C-alpha positions as semicolon CSV with decimal commas, in nm:
position;residue;x (nm);y (nm);z (nm)
1;M;0,000;0,000;0,000
2;D;0,118;0,349;-0,082
3;E;0,166;0,647;0,142
4;F;-0,007;0,978;0,075
5;T;0,245;1,197;-0,109
6;S;0,245;1,499;-0,336
7;T;0,324;1,270;-0,630
8;N;-0,022;1,114;-0,612
9;Q;-0,234;1,429;-0,581
10;V;-0,518;1,293;-0,794
11;T;-0,545;0,993;-0,561
12;V;-0,531;1,218;-0,255
13;A;-0,801;1,448;-0,392
14;S;-1,027;1,153;-0,480
15;F;-0,967;0,997;-0,140
16;Y;-1,059;1,313;0,048
17;R;-1,372;1,368;-0,162
18;E;-1,487;1,010;-0,105
19;V;-1,469;1,023;0,274
20;T;-1,837;1,104;0,311
21;D;-1,926;0,943;0,644
22;P;-1,973;1,241;0,880
23;N;-1,775;1,090;1,168
24;A;-1,498;0,972;0,937
25;R;-1,473;1,318;0,780
26;A;-1,471;1,479;1,126
27;L;-1,186;1,250;1,238
28;L;-0,987;1,315;0,921
29;D;-1,036;1,692;0,943
30;F;-0,946;1,691;1,312
31;L;-0,615;1,518;1,245
32;I;-0,545;1,747;0,948
33;E;-0,596;2,047;1,175
34;H;-0,357;1,907;1,438
35;P;-0,052;1,789;1,243
36;G;0,221;1,619;1,442
37;E;0,004;1,594;1,754
38;R;-0,088;1,254;1,900
39;F;-0,439;1,195;2,033
40;D;-0,577;0,887;2,202
41;A;-0,929;0,773;2,121
42;R;-1,075;0,930;2,434
43;A;-0,934;1,273;2,344
44;I;-1,071;1,244;1,991
45;M;-1,408;1,127;2,121
46;T;-1,427;1,430;2,349
47;A;-1,301;1,679;2,091
48;L;-1,546;1,559;1,826
49;D;-1,836;1,507;2,067
50;F;-1,872;1,141;1,969
51;A;-2,115;0,952;2,191
52;Q;-1,900;0,641;2,235
53;H;-1,538;0,532;2,221
54;R;-1,626;0,291;1,941
55;D;-1,732;0,586;1,721
56;V;-1,362;0,673;1,688
57;A;-1,276;0,319;1,582
58;L;-1,562;0,308;1,333
59;A;-1,460;0,645;1,187
60;A;-1,098;0,529;1,155
61;Y;-1,219;0,210;0,989
62;A;-1,430;0,407;0,738
63;V;-1,132;0,627;0,646
64;G;-0,917;0,317;0,611
65;E;-1,169;0,156;0,377
66;V;-1,165;0,457;0,144
67;A;-0,786;0,477;0,159
68;G;-0,764;0,106;0,077
69;Q;-0,987;0,153;-0,227
70;H;-0,718;0,389;-0,354
71;G;-0,434;0,152;-0,272
72;C;-0,317;0,368;0,018
73;K;-0,262;0,325;0,389
74;R;-0,450;0,533;0,641
75;P;-0,307;0,887;0,633
76;W;-0,190;0,880;0,994
77;F;0,023;0,683;1,232
78;E;-0,179;0,466;1,464
79;A;-0,057;0,292;1,774
80;Q;-0,168;0,204;2,124
81;L;-0,086;0,561;2,226
82;G;-0,319;0,711;1,970
83;Y;-0,347;0,866;1,626
84;Q;-0,103;1,115;1,471
85;M;-0,089;1,266;1,123
86;S;0,246;1,388;0,991
87;P;0,272;1,758;0,907
88;E;0,355;1,666;0,545
89;V;0,039;1,461;0,496
90;A;-0,171;1,722;0,679
91;V;-0,049;1,999;0,445
92;L;-0,118;1,781;0,141
93;L;-0,472;1,704;0,257
94;Q;-0,533;2,068;0,352
95;R;-0,457;2,164;-0,008
96;M;-0,693;1,897;-0,140
97;R;-0,986;2,005;0,074
98;G;-0,953;2,365;-0,046
């Protein structure tokens, strides 16, 4: 699977446009707006006013499904300590969302 880079801007633009689930879009936008910062699921749940912890996991899954359809990985780092989007990927996605 590919990473999100400036060399695949058409893929990145299509990916962003196709993330239509409201919670998935909220998660993606939240991470774009906080490049280089790591957030655990509870912090994301609180920041996005999600009702349950599982809403974060379902949103991440939905983003991952769209990314996979484009042959890409999720556009963030994910570990037990939380989710973090690199500044480079955040800038790229910011440009794609206008």
